[in-house]
N, C-alpha and C positions, 0 to 999 in steps of 0.2 A: 217576128214576136213581141209582143205586145211591152210594153213599159208597165212596174209596178210601180204606184205610190203608196208609203206607208203612212194614212193619216195620222196628226195629231187632233187629239177630241177630249173632250172631258164627258163622253159617253151620250151626252146631252146635244152638242154640237160639235163642229167642225173649228180648229185653229185658225185664225191666218195664215201660217206658215203652209199651213197644206195647198191654198191654193196657187200659192208663188211655185210650190213644189210641182205642181198640177203641170203648170204653164211649160216650168223646165223639162219637166217629159216629153212633153208634148213635140217640145223641139229638137228630142233625141232623136225624131225621126224613125222610132220603132213601131211606127202604127197607132195602134190603139192605146189608150191610157186606162187600167183599171187603178182601182184603189181600195187598198187593204183597210176597212173598218175594226182593229180589234179591240173588245173591250167585255164590257158585262152590264145586258141592257142597255144596250147603245142602237139598238132601233131606229129610233131617232135621229142620230148621230150616222148613220148610213143612209138615211132617205135622206137627209140634207148633201151627205158626198154624190148620192144619185143625180143632184138636179145642178152640180157644178157642171159649167159648160166646158166640151172635150171629154168629159170621162164618158166611156163607154160603160163598162160594167166597176158594179162594187162589190167587192167580197167582204160577205158580215162574219164576223167569228164572234160569238158569246159565251163566255165561260169565265167563272170566280176567277183563276188565275187570271188573267187577261184584264180585267178589273184596274188595278191600278198601274199600269204599262211597266211591270219588272223589265228586265233586259231579257233574262233566259229564256222568259215566257214569250214576250214575243218575237226575239230573233228566231227561237223555235217554231213558231208559228210559220214568220215568212219562210223558212228553211222548207218548210211543208209544199210552202208554194214553191219554190225559185225555181224549179224546173222548167214551168213554162213561161218564163219572163226571159228577154234579154238584156233590161235596165229594173234595179231597182232602186227606188230613190226615196230617200230619207230625209226631210226639212232640218236643216243645220241647226237642231234647237237642242235644250239640254236633250226634250227625248229624243230625236233624232240621233244625237252624238253616242247617246246610253245604251243602242241596242244595234246600230249601222256597223261598229268593227268587228262586234261577236259575230253579224252575218258575213260577212267580209272573209273573217279568218276561217270559219266554218267551209265557206265555198273553195277557199284555199285561192281567193282572188286579191289584187291591191284593193284597196280601200282610193275612190277617188272626193277629197274630201273638197267642202266646200266651194263648188264649182258656181261662177259668174257669167259665164257662156257657154251655149256649147254651138261647136261649130261643125259638129258632123256627129254621125251615129256613138264615134269612138275615138271621139278627138274635143278635149273642154277644155276652158280655162279657169283659173283659179289664183288667187290672190296669196303672194308668197312675202315674206319678209314686213309681216305688219303692214299689208299692201303699197308696199312701194315699189313692188315687181308683180308683173303678172307671169304666171307660167303656164304655160300649154301643154297638156296634159295628153298621149295618145295612148290607149289601153287596147292588147289586143284578147283581151279575159273573155269567155266565152260570156258571163256574165258580168257586167257592170256594175259594182255599188258606190253608190254616189251620193255626198248627202249635198245640198245646196243651199247656198250665200240667197238668204230670201230676198236680199235687197236687189238682187243683179237682177230679178224676174218681175214683170208684171204679174198682178195676182187675177189668175183666171176667174169668172164671172161667176158670181156665189148660185146663180140662175140663169136656168136658159138650158139646162142638159134634163135628159132622160134617160140617164143610163138602168139597166136591169141592176137587181141587188138580189145577188146569189148567198144563200145561206153554206156554210163549209162548216164540218165538224172541228170542233179546236182539240190542237194537241194536247196529251198529258201534261200536266204540272211538273216542272222540273224538280222542283223542289228545292232546289239549290239557293231559294234567297225567299224571303215571306216579307210583307208588309206593315210595317208597324205602327205607323203613324205618319202625321202631316203637319204643319204648320202654315197657314196660308195669309200672307196679308191681304188683309179686304182696303181696297178704296175706291171712291168714288171717280179718280181720277181715272182717263184712258191707259190700257196696258201700254209701259215702255215701247214695243216693238213694233207695237198695233197703230201708236199714236199717228194722227196726222201733224201734230206740234209737239215740241219738245221744249224745254226749257231748263237745261243745264248749269248747274254753280260748278265751282270748283275750290280751291282749297283758300285761295284769295277772299272770301269771304268769313274765314277766320274762325267759325263758332258753328255750331248747330242751332242756336238760338237765332243768327244775322242770317243763316242758311233760310230760315224759316222765313224771316221776318221781311227777308232783302226779295227771294224767289219766290214767296207764297201768292204777292198777290198778284205779281206777272202771271203765274200759271193760272191761277182764276181766272183772268182777264180773257186769256188766250184762249182758256178752253183744254190747256195743253197738259200733257203729263210732267213729270218732272224726274231729271236723272240729275247726272254727277259723274264728275272725274273719279280717278283713281284717287288720287290725293285725297280730295274731299272725303272718299267712303272712309279709305284709311284710317285719316284723322277723325273720325266717328261722327262729321259734320251730316250725312247723309246713307240710309242704309243698304246694303250691298246690292239688295236688288233692282238698285236705281244708277247703278254704275254702266257705264256705257265705253266701249272702247274693245281692245282686242281681249281683254280677261275679263271683259264683260259683258252685254250686250250689242250688240252692231243693230243699227236703226238706219233707216232714210226717211224721215218724216219730210213733209211740204217745207216747213221752216224746222229748223234748229236753233236757237236761241243759246248762246254761249258765253255766259257773264263769267268772270274771272277765273276763264280756263285759258293755260298758256299755250296749250295745242301739242304736247309728246306725240308722237306719232304713234302709240300703242292710244292714244285717244280719238287721233283724227280716223285712225284703222276703224274704229266703231260707228263714225259719222260723217264720214268726208262723202259717201253718196247724198246725204239728206238735198233738197229740190232746191233751197233757199237758207245760208249758212249766213246770220246776224253773229259778230263776235264782238265783246265789251271788254275792253280789256287795257290799264293805263298804261302798259309795255307796248311801246311801237312797232316794239322787235319782236313781240311774242308770235311765233310760228302760228298762231289759230288764223291770223290776219291773211297768211299764204293761201287758203282754203276758201275764206268768208265772201261771199257775193258781198255782204256792208259790213265796216268795220269803224265803231267806234272809239276813237284813243279817249279813252275818261274813267273816271272813278266810278265803278260800280255802284257804289254805296248812292250816289248822288244822280248818277244816270238810270238806274233801273227805277227809282223812286218816280221819275220825272218822267220815263216811259209808261207805266203805269196813271200817273197822271191824264198823259194826254192819250192814253186810251181810254 
């Protein structure tokens, strides 16, 4: 039986996490990989999904009830299709985590959360204890409901596929929730989880003004997204959507620069898969140095401006 990937999208384009989830689905050995694009006027997103390498079919469902990805309606749509699939995979993003548990509960199966590797059709690895240990999980459920830690899998190529697109009737609106509104932060910077370079600051920066004064020029020079530790976010130095870590966003950019971040295990869990990690901290015993490829023991207020000048 094929595997079904639940696409995260904005009704016009496919979000990056979906490409990594497609790679995970292909690794499950289920045969074909199908993608569900459920939204409103999402034809462009469905066509984009059809071009993803490795996808053999796209199921396109259009309904006003699916426009905003409400968990009850997305889950109901997935459940209507579930009988045809051995694996149902969601990206382990806010979108995926919102719907996957409901699907698993309705199917009376155990959800397998945030897999980072596929060992076989029924065996998966996932991080536990803030990434300090890796659990190997084997499932005997007829349908495996899985969320995918996207940093554990390469993104499937966005072009090269030629999947068919099948339009399917939507299930009725559950009526259990309704969309009221949204406030979306707009930025010219790359989105944090998709950025190839991330510059993060910690509590050592001391204030929101210093955070902006010291970190923004470095991010501008590198064309980077801005991130922050939980301590910096809790102190009000940076907005919530910049938080990197176990309770924030999990990232794996090509380059991660951590300035004034001590490296608590909760933060390391969110960024230790980065390809190259650069740490700047005046504390030689800071745990961040244990995962850093390059460490600079220095005062960030001196080192970061000098780095900006050198760039």
